[in-house]
PAVEX-729946 format. One record per residue (C-alpha): residue number from 0; residue in three letters; chain; x, y, z. Coordinates in steps of 0.02 Angstrom, whole numbers. Each point is the difference from the previous one (the first is absolute). Layout:
BEGIN
+-----+------+-------+--------+--------+--------+
|  nr | rest | kette |   east |  north |     up |
+-----+------+-------+--------+--------+--------+
| NUM |  ALA |     A |      X |      Y |      Z |
...
+-----+------+-------+--------+--------+--------+
END
This chain:
BEGIN
+-----+------+-------+--------+--------+--------+
|  nr | rest | kette |   east |  north |     up |
+-----+------+-------+--------+--------+--------+
|   0 |  MET |     A |   -802 |    -93 |    714 |
|   1 |  ILE |     A |   -124 |   -131 |    -65 |
|   2 |  ASN |     A |    -79 |     37 |   -169 |
|   3 |  PHE |     A |   -113 |   -146 |    -48 |
|   4 |  LYS |     A |     -8 |     51 |   -181 |
|   5 |  ASP |     A |    192 |    -20 |     -4 |
|   6 |  GLN |     A |    -15 |   -170 |     82 |
|   7 |  ILE |     A |   -114 |    -64 |   -131 |
|   8 |  PHE |     A |    129 |     60 |   -130 |
|   9 |  ASN |     A |    136 |    -88 |     97 |
|  10 |  CYS |     A |    -90 |   -164 |      1 |
|  11 |  LYS |     A |    -41 |     18 |   -187 |
|  12 |  ASN |     A |    185 |     37 |    -46 |
|  13 |  ILE |     A |     56 |   -148 |    105 |
|  14 |  ILE |     A |   -113 |   -109 |   -100 |
|  15 |  ILE |     A |     50 |     81 |   -158 |
|  16 |  PHE |     A |    181 |    -35 |     32 |
|  17 |  SER |     A |    -30 |   -184 |     37 |
|  18 |  LEU |     A |   -113 |    -32 |   -151 |
|  19 |  ASP |     A |    122 |     88 |   -111 |
|  20 |  LYS |     A |    125 |   -134 |     58 |
|  21 |  LYS |     A |   -132 |   -131 |    -42 |
|  22 |  ASN |     A |      1 |    -68 |    175 |
|  23 |  PHE |     A |   -175 |    -22 |     68 |
|  24 |  ILE |     A |     51 |    -78 |    161 |
|  25 |  LYS |     A |    118 |    144 |     38 |
|  26 |  ALA |     A |   -149 |    124 |    -41 |
|  27 |  PHE |     A |   -108 |    -92 |    133 |
|  28 |  THR |     A |    142 |     -6 |    132 |
|  29 |  ARG |     A |     51 |    179 |    -35 |
|  30 |  PHE |     A |   -183 |     52 |     29 |
|  31 |  ILE |     A |     -6 |    -90 |    167 |
|  32 |  THR |     A |    172 |     75 |     51 |
|  33 |  PHE |     A |    -65 |    174 |    -50 |
|  34 |  LEU |     A |   -147 |    -23 |    113 |
|  35 |  TYR |     A |    114 |    -48 |    146 |
|  36 |  LYS |     A |    125 |    136 |    -34 |
|  37 |  LEU |     A |   -139 |    134 |    -14 |
|  38 |  SER |     A |    -71 |    -57 |    171 |
|  39 |  ILE |     A |    172 |     18 |     78 |
|  40 |  PHE |     A |     21 |    166 |    -82 |
|  41 |  ILE |     A |   -163 |     66 |     65 |
|  42 |  PHE |     A |     49 |    -48 |    174 |
|  43 |  LYS |     A |    170 |     80 |    -14 |
|  44 |  ILE |     A |    -81 |    161 |    -65 |
|  45 |  PHE |     A |   -110 |     12 |    157 |
|  46 |  PHE |     A |    116 |    -59 |    136 |
|  47 |  ILE |     A |    177 |     -8 |    -56 |
|  48 |  ASN |     A |     56 |    111 |   -145 |
|  49 |  LYS |     A |     77 |    173 |     41 |
|  50 |  LYS |     A |   -100 |    153 |    -55 |
|  51 |  ILE |     A |    116 |    106 |   -107 |
|  52 |  GLU |     A |    -77 |    170 |     47 |
|  53 |  GLU |     A |     65 |    -34 |    182 |
|  54 |  PHE |     A |    180 |     32 |    -64 |
|  55 |  SER |     A |     48 |    184 |     -1 |
|  56 |  VAL |     A |    124 |      2 |   -145 |
|  57 |  GLU |     A |    -81 |    122 |   -119 |
|  58 |  SER |     A |    130 |    135 |     31 |
|  59 |  LYS |     A |    148 |   -114 |    -30 |
|  60 |  ARG |     A |    104 |    -19 |   -156 |
|  61 |  LEU |     A |    -34 |   -151 |   -105 |
|  62 |  ASN |     A |    151 |    -97 |     54 |
|  63 |  GLU |     A |    -52 |     12 |    177 |
|  64 |  VAL |     A |   -170 |    -65 |    -38 |
|  65 |  PHE |     A |     77 |   -150 |    -92 |
|  66 |  ILE |     A |    111 |    -36 |    145 |
|  67 |  HIS |     A |   -148 |     24 |    127 |
|  68 |  PHE |     A |    -99 |   -138 |    -90 |
|  69 |  ALA |     A |    148 |   -110 |    -34 |
|  70 |  THR |     A |     -5 |     -4 |   -192 |
|  71 |  ASN |     A |    156 |    -37 |   -101 |
|  72 |  LYS |     A |    -31 |    147 |   -114 |
|  73 |  GLY |     A |    104 |    124 |    101 |
|  74 |  SER |     A |    178 |     11 |     64 |
|  75 |  HIS |     A |    -31 |   -137 |    130 |
|  76 |  PHE |     A |   -125 |    -85 |    107 |
|  77 |  PHE |     A |    -12 |    -99 |    159 |
|  78 |  SER |     A |    -62 |   -188 |     17 |
|  79 |  ASN |     A |      5 |    -79 |    167 |
|  80 |  ASN |     A |    103 |    149 |     62 |
|  81 |  ILE |     A |    135 |    -40 |   -134 |
|  82 |  LYS |     A |     48 |    140 |   -118 |
|  83 |  HIS |     A |     -2 |    -50 |   -183 |
|  84 |  SER |     A |     46 |    101 |   -158 |
|  85 |  GLY |     A |   -139 |     61 |   -112 |
|  86 |  HIS |     A |     -7 |     39 |   -187 |
|  87 |  GLY |     A |     28 |    186 |     27 |
|  88 |  TYR |     A |   -155 |     40 |   -113 |
|  89 |  ASP |     A |    -53 |    140 |    120 |
|  90 |  ALA |     A |     92 |    136 |    -91 |
|  91 |  PHE |     A |    -81 |    -45 |   -163 |
|  92 |  TYR |     A |   -170 |    -15 |     74 |
|  93 |  GLU |     A |     14 |    154 |    104 |
|  94 |  LYS |     A |     39 |    101 |   -159 |
|  95 |  LEU |     A |   -147 |    -75 |    -84 |
|  96 |  PHE |     A |   -123 |      8 |    147 |
|  97 |  LYS |     A |     33 |    159 |    100 |
|  98 |  GLU |     A |    -99 |    124 |   -102 |
|  99 |  ASN |     A |   -151 |   -110 |      0 |
| 100 |  ARG |     A |     -1 |    -51 |    179 |
| 101 |  THR |     A |   -165 |     85 |     47 |
| 102 |  LYS |     A |    -95 |    -38 |   -155 |
| 103 |  ASN |     A |   -143 |   -120 |    -17 |
| 104 |  LEU |     A |     96 |   -137 |    -96 |
| 105 |  ASN |     A |    -35 |   -172 |    -54 |
| 106 |  ILE |     A |    144 |   -119 |     28 |
| 107 |  MET |     A |     18 |   -185 |    -40 |
| 108 |  GLU |     A |    137 |   -118 |     58 |
| 109 |  PHE |     A |     38 |   -176 |    -51 |
| 110 |  GLY |     A |     75 |   -103 |    139 |
| 111 |  ILE |     A |    -76 |     16 |    174 |
| 112 |  HIS |     A |    109 |   -112 |    108 |
| 113 |  HIS |     A |    -47 |     60 |    178 |
| 114 |  GLY |     A |    -73 |    163 |    -60 |
| 115 |  ASP |     A |    145 |    108 |     57 |
| 116 |  SER |     A |     21 |     91 |   -168 |
| 117 |  LEU |     A |   -186 |     29 |    -11 |
| 118 |  ALA |     A |     -3 |     71 |    179 |
| 119 |  ALA |     A |    151 |    114 |    -45 |
| 120 |  LEU |     A |    -85 |     64 |   -155 |
| 121 |  SER |     A |   -165 |     33 |     96 |
| 122 |  SER |     A |     91 |     94 |    132 |
| 123 |  TYR |     A |    105 |    108 |   -121 |
| 124 |  PHE |     A |   -151 |     38 |   -104 |
| 125 |  PRO |     A |   -140 |     45 |    129 |
| 126 |  ASN |     A |   -129 |     25 |   -137 |
| 127 |  ALA |     A |     38 |   -140 |   -118 |
| 128 |  ASN |     A |   -102 |   -160 |    -38 |
| 129 |  ILE |     A |    117 |   -151 |     -9 |
| 130 |  VAL |     A |    -30 |   -172 |    -78 |
| 131 |  GLY |     A |    115 |   -141 |     44 |
| 132 |  VAL |     A |      5 |   -148 |   -121 |
| 133 |  ASP |     A |     74 |   -175 |     35 |
| 134 |  LYS |     A |    -39 |   -183 |    -22 |
| 135 |  ASN |     A |    -25 |      1 |    192 |
| 136 |  PRO |     A |    -99 |    159 |     28 |
| 137 |  PHE |     A |    -27 |    -42 |    186 |
| 138 |  SER |     A |    177 |     10 |     62 |
| 139 |  THR |     A |     -2 |    180 |     56 |
| 140 |  ASN |     A |     27 |     45 |    188 |
| 141 |  TYR |     A |    -76 |    172 |    -15 |
| 142 |  LYS |     A |   -179 |     73 |    -28 |
| 143 |  SER |     A |    -62 |    160 |    -74 |
| 144 |  LYS |     A |   -158 |     60 |    -84 |
| 145 |  ARG |     A |    112 |     66 |   -140 |
| 146 |  ILE |     A |     79 |   -167 |    -45 |
| 147 |  ARG |     A |    -79 |   -145 |    -96 |
| 148 |  THR |     A |     84 |   -160 |    -43 |
| 149 |  LEU |     A |    -36 |   -111 |   -151 |
| 150 |  HIS |     A |     51 |   -166 |    -69 |
| 151 |  CYS |     A |    103 |    -18 |   -156 |
| 152 |  ASP |     A |    127 |   -124 |    -49 |
| 153 |  VAL |     A |    122 |     98 |   -118 |
| 154 |  SER |     A |     43 |   -158 |    -93 |
| 155 |  SER |     A |   -169 |     -4 |    -73 |
| 156 |  GLU |     A |    -45 |    113 |   -145 |
| 157 |  LYS |     A |   -187 |    -37 |     30 |
| 158 |  ASN |     A |     14 |     45 |    183 |
| 159 |  LEU |     A |     84 |    167 |    -44 |
| 160 |  ALA |     A |   -131 |     34 |   -133 |
| 161 |  SER |     A |   -142 |    -30 |    125 |
| 162 |  LEU |     A |     88 |    113 |    129 |
| 163 |  SER |     A |     21 |    139 |   -135 |
| 164 |  ASN |     A |   -185 |     -9 |    -45 |
| 165 |  TYR |     A |    -56 |      0 |    180 |
| 166 |  LEU |     A |     97 |    153 |     49 |
| 167 |  ASN |     A |    -21 |    179 |    -68 |
| 168 |  LYS |     A |    123 |     87 |   -115 |
| 169 |  ASP |     A |     59 |    146 |     96 |
| 170 |  TYR |     A |    144 |    -61 |    104 |
| 171 |  ASP |     A |    136 |    126 |     32 |
| 172 |  TYR |     A |    136 |   -132 |     44 |
| 173 |  ILE |     A |      7 |   -186 |    -21 |
| 174 |  ILE |     A |    143 |    -81 |     79 |
| 175 |  ASP |     A |     59 |   -180 |    -43 |
| 176 |  ASP |     A |     92 |    -70 |    153 |
| 177 |  ALA |     A |    -64 |   -178 |    -24 |
| 178 |  SER |     A |     91 |   -153 |    -65 |
| 179 |  HIS |     A |    146 |     94 |    -85 |
| 180 |  ASN |     A |     -8 |   -129 |   -137 |
| 181 |  PRO |     A |     24 |     99 |   -165 |
| 182 |  ILE |     A |   -133 |   -102 |    -85 |
| 183 |  HIS |     A |   -125 |     44 |    129 |
| 184 |  GLN |     A |     55 |    182 |      2 |
| 185 |  LYS |     A |    -25 |      9 |   -188 |
| 186 |  LEU |     A |   -178 |    -76 |     16 |
| 187 |  THR |     A |    -47 |    117 |    140 |
| 188 |  LEU |     A |     70 |    151 |    -87 |
| 189 |  PHE |     A |    -91 |    -33 |   -162 |
| 190 |  SER |     A |   -162 |    -50 |     81 |
| 191 |  MET |     A |    -13 |    140 |    131 |
| 192 |  PHE |     A |     81 |    157 |    -92 |
| 193 |  GLN |     A |   -175 |     37 |    -66 |
| 194 |  ASN |     A |    -58 |     25 |    176 |
| 195 |  LEU |     A |    114 |    154 |     23 |
| 196 |  LYS |     A |    -67 |    173 |    -30 |
| 197 |  SER |     A |     87 |    111 |   -121 |
| 198 |  GLY |     A |    160 |     53 |     83 |
| 199 |  GLY |     A |     -7 |   -143 |    125 |
| 200 |  ILE |     A |    159 |   -101 |     40 |
| 201 |  PHE |     A |     25 |   -187 |     -8 |
| 202 |  VAL |     A |    144 |    -53 |    114 |
| 203 |  ILE |     A |     97 |   -171 |    -19 |
| 204 |  GLU |     A |    107 |    -41 |    155 |
| 205 |  GLU |     A |    152 |   -116 |    -22 |
| 206 |  LEU |     A |    -15 |      9 |   -188 |
| 207 |  ASN |     A |    163 |    -97 |    -13 |
| 208 |  PHE |     A |    -17 |   -130 |    139 |
| 209 |  PHE |     A |     16 |   -142 |   -131 |
| 210 |  GLN |     A |    183 |     53 |    -24 |
| 211 |  SER |     A |     45 |    -86 |    162 |
| 212 |  GLU |     A |    -77 |   -166 |    -64 |
| 213 |  ASN |     A |     73 |   -138 |   -111 |
| 214 |  ASN |     A |   -117 |     44 |   -144 |
| 215 |  LYS |     A |     59 |    182 |    -13 |
| 216 |  ASP |     A |     45 |    -16 |   -184 |
| 217 |  ASP |     A |   -168 |    -67 |    -50 |
| 218 |  PRO |     A |    -76 |    120 |   -133 |
| 219 |  ASN |     A |   -174 |    -21 |     79 |
| 220 |  GLN |     A |     72 |     61 |    165 |
| 221 |  ASN |     A |     87 |    148 |    -79 |
| 222 |  PHE |     A |   -141 |     57 |   -110 |
| 223 |  LEU |     A |    -91 |    122 |    112 |
| 224 |  ARG |     A |    157 |     80 |     65 |
| 225 |  ASN |     A |     73 |     19 |   -175 |
| 226 |  LEU |     A |   -166 |     73 |    -62 |
| 227 |  LEU |     A |     -6 |    135 |    143 |
| 228 |  ILE |     A |    181 |     40 |    -31 |
| 229 |  ASP |     A |    -40 |     27 |   -189 |
| 230 |  VAL |     A |   -156 |     99 |     38 |
| 231 |  SER |     A |    104 |    116 |    117 |
| 232 |  LYS |     A |    117 |     41 |   -141 |
| 233 |  LYS |     A |   -149 |     68 |   -102 |
| 234 |  SER |     A |     68 |    -60 |   -173 |
| 235 |  GLU |     A |   -151 |    -36 |   -107 |
| 236 |  THR |     A |    112 |    -79 |   -132 |
| 237 |  ILE |     A |     73 |   -128 |    123 |
| 238 |  LEU |     A |   -174 |    -36 |     74 |
| 239 |  LYS |     A |    -81 |    -36 |   -170 |
| 240 |  SER |     A |    141 |   -107 |    -55 |
| 241 |  LYS |     A |    -11 |   -110 |    154 |
| 242 |  TYR |     A |   -179 |    -15 |     55 |
| 243 |  ASN |     A |   -166 |    -59 |    -77 |
| 244 |  ASP |     A |   -159 |    104 |    -16 |
| 245 |  LYS |     A |    -72 |    -57 |    162 |
| 246 |  ILE |     A |    154 |     53 |     95 |
| 247 |  MET |     A |      3 |    168 |    -97 |
| 248 |  ASP |     A |   -180 |     30 |     49 |
| 249 |  PHE |     A |     54 |     -9 |    184 |
| 250 |  ILE |     A |    151 |    108 |    -32 |
| 251 |  ASP |     A |   -114 |    132 |    -76 |
| 252 |  ASP |     A |    -86 |     24 |    164 |
| 253 |  VAL |     A |    166 |     23 |     98 |
| 254 |  GLN |     A |     58 |    182 |     22 |
| 255 |  ASP |     A |    163 |    -41 |     92 |
| 256 |  VAL |     A |    100 |   -142 |     81 |
| 257 |  GLU |     A |    128 |     28 |    141 |
| 258 |  ILE |     A |    102 |   -137 |     72 |
| 259 |  ASN |     A |     97 |     20 |    164 |
| 260 |  LYS |     A |    107 |   -117 |    103 |
| 261 |  GLY |     A |    -15 |    -26 |    188 |
| 262 |  VAL |     A |    125 |    -78 |    115 |
| 263 |  LEU |     A |    -58 |   -170 |     54 |
| 264 |  THR |     A |     90 |   -155 |    -68 |
| 265 |  HIS |     A |    -43 |   -183 |    -18 |
| 266 |  LYS |     A |    132 |   -132 |    -30 |
| 267 |  GLU |     A |    122 |    143 |    -16 |
| 268 |  VAL |     A |    -98 |     76 |   -141 |
| 269 |  ASN |     A |    -85 |    175 |     18 |
| 270 |  VAL |     A |   -182 |    -48 |    -38 |
| 271 |  SER |     A |    -75 |    168 |     47 |
| 272 |  GLU |     A |    -42 |     75 |   -163 |
| 273 |  ILE |     A |   -167 |     90 |      2 |
| 274 |  ALA |     A |    -96 |     61 |   -156 |
| 275 |  PHE |     A |   -116 |    147 |     -6 |
| 276 |  ILE |     A |   -113 |     -8 |   -155 |
| 277 |  LYS |     A |   -107 |    156 |    -28 |
| 278 |  LYS |     A |   -158 |     -6 |   -104 |
| 279 |  LYS |     A |    -44 |    131 |   -128 |
+-----+------+-------+--------+--------+--------+
END
């Protein structure tokens, strides 16, 4: 629903992003665009968006919930009555989520799109509070008292720092399903990992999406994936020989890393790796 404190934050973060890029004209135009999009969003909340609580899916398995809300996280989804393959993440998420389904959780997801994944999470976890984060926080087609949407451009370290400071630090799950750019994924992980509670899980979807692109051999593109693979091996000798003190400070807060592979391909490359990073 509408949280006016959040909207003040959204406006502030939009301006922070523009000024960080040293573009004062863009800061002004983004502010005006923000007011326009907010007014449309308020109209949609009251007259158009679907109320998630109206959907009776609480007793269903996670994959059924994913399919119901047409996310691409499950085995498949339908768009315009056409069936499309999904990533097949449902088995990994079900294993992680099922024992905590009725708990009072705090969940954050980067990447809103039309709000389908937020709606699925809200339905699967009937007592959870959900935060959706996107550079367009007004794009969701659903409404719920348990869902907030916040602005953040994940290409901006200042935007991420502002978001981290604005939110509390007791999230059970943080899911990165935003740009799938490994540079952005790295910024998001290092900025937001502190907002997890002890034992919380940070999830990165499509960890290896860059492998379907022309710059797949770029060391900067490969850095995060290689780091997480190294951490999963739990070899302190290897880690200390390859990474600086700042990275080692991050690693010291990590209890475990598990990387799984889904089934969806892009340009004939399986781009469905998903990483689960557990905080100590």
